[in-house]
N, C-alpha and C positions, 0 to 999 in steps of 0.2 A: 472289650472283653466283658462278658456278662457276669455278675456275681453268681456264685454257686454256694448256696446255703444248705439246701436239701435236694436230693435227687432220688426218684424212684423209677426203676426201669427194668426191662428184661435183661437177664444176665446170660452171657455166653461163656462157657468154660473152655479155656485154652490151657490145658494142663501140661505145659511144657516149660522146663526151666531154661534159663540163659537164652531167652529169645532176644536176638540182637537186632540192631537197627537196620541192617541189610536184609533181614528176613521181614521186618515190618514194612519197609519200602525199599525194594532193590535199587541199586545204583543207576540202572538204565532209565529210571523214571524221575531223575532229579533235574530234568531240563525244563520243567514247566516254569513259567513266570508267574509269581504270586503264590499264595498259600492254599488255593483251592484247586480241585481237580485231581487230588492225589488219592481220594477214597477208593476209586475203582481199581487202584493198583496195590491197595493194602494187602499184605501177606500174599503177594501175587504168585510166588512159586509154590505156595501151599494151596491157594484157592483154585488155581487153574491147572489143567493138563495142557497138552500141546494145542496150539491154535485157539487159545482163549476159551477152551471148554471147561466149565466149572467142574471141580472134583467133588462129587457128592459125599466123599468121606470126610471132607474138611468141615469143621464145625460151623463156620459162617455161611456155608452153603446148605445147611440143614434148615428147612422151613420153620422149625420150632424156634429158631433164634433170629428170625427176620425182625428187623427193627430194634435189635439189641443196642442198648446204650451204656451197658456196663460189661466190662471184660474181666473175667477172673483168670489170672495168669499164674505162672510158676515163679519161683525165686529168681532174682537178678534180672528182672524184665527190663529191656531197653539198654542192654549192654552193647559194647562195640563202639562204633564211631559216634561222633557228637552231632550228627546231622539232625537238625530241627525238623526236617521233612517227615521224620517218623511220627512226630506228634501231629503235624499237619494232616498226615494221612489218616491217623486215628480219629481226629476231630472231624475231618471231612466225611469220613464214613458214618459218623453219628455217635461215637463214643464220648461220654462226658466223664466217666470214672473208670479207672483201672484199679483192680484189687489184686494184691500179690504179697507174698511174705517179705520181699525186698525188691528194690529198684536200683538201677544204675543212677548215680547222683546227677550226672549231666542230663540224662533223660528226664529226671524229676524236675530239674531246674527249667528245662525247656517246656515241660508240661504246664507248670504253673503260670508261665508267661503267656500261655495260650488258653487258659481256663480249663485245663484238663486235670482232674484230681487224681493223684497217685496215693491210694489208701493202703497202708501197711497193716496186715493182720498176721496172726501166727500161722505157722504151717498147718496146724490142726484146724484152725478156723477157716483158712482158705480151702482146705480139703473138704470140709463140711459144706461150704457154699458150692464148691464144684460138684459134689455129690447131689445136692439138691437141684442144681441147675440141669443136671443130666436126667434126674429121675422125676422131677415135678413138672408137669405141663405148664407152660407159660410162667415159669418161675421168675418172680421179681423180688427185689429187696430194696431197702431205703438206706441211703447214706445221709446222715445228718452231721454236717461239719460244725454246726453251732454246739450241738450236744456231744460231738465226737463219738458217735455211735453208728453201728451198722445193725439194722433190724429187719426182720421179715414178719409176715403174719402167721408163721408157723412156730414161733417161739424162739427163733435165733436172735441172739444179741451179743455184740462184741464191741469192745472199745477200740477206737481208731488211734493208731500211732502216726502222727504227722508233725513235721517241723512247724513250729508255731508261726514263724514268719510266712511260710508258704500258705498255711491255713488262713491267715488274715488276708493275704492277697486274694485268695479265692473267694472268701466271704465278701470282700469289698469290691471285687472285680478290678483289681489293680494290676495292670501290666507295667513294664518299665516306664513307658511314657506317662501313664496316669500317676505313677508314684513320683516321678519327677515334677509333674505339674502341681502336686500338692505343695511344693516349695516355690510356687510361682512368684509369690510376693518377695521372698528372699532373693530369688534369682534376679528379679527386676531391680531390686535395690542394689545388688552387687553390680549389675550391668550399668546402672546409672552412675555409680561411683567410678567404675572403671572407665566409662566414657569421659567423665570429667578429668580424671587423672591423665588419660591419654592425650586430651586436648591441651592440658597444661604442659605435659612433657614435650608436646610438639612445638610449643612456643619457645 
């Protein structure tokens, strides 16, 4: 997991509330082995018509948002089931940051474990970013997790609301395994004592 301190990228507006994990990655695509390959199925029922034909009305099929790495979403993004595949699909597509007024907690927990930042702004701030992404050609903005700010070159500025533990994990690139390995010396010491105790008990 790579550290995420600042990120600047093209922003795609998905102005829909209560986007659930089955909409992010439909259940029929959960059969892949591993965490890659899900990006092409992201928002499948919205991105495609019948026979895998792209729907030009869906935002990610608009050429203006090609290469978008920031998604601006509605409130309660990532609700529904706890499937981590939803985060894998977003990451595999190329998103590093999701901005919304609120997120489902399990989704946010899964996101931080995969280096995907879930940035909470107010309804008004999210609406303003959505407007700019729709109206300004090649619109980009910057997320700075160190300063806890979202800014653009047109004068927008907003403070980030984020759980401090999750922010530190993103800043340092710590997934569950890396966090555990930070205690490697203590674990080794415990295992050493445990082995000795077990050998003594066996005698």
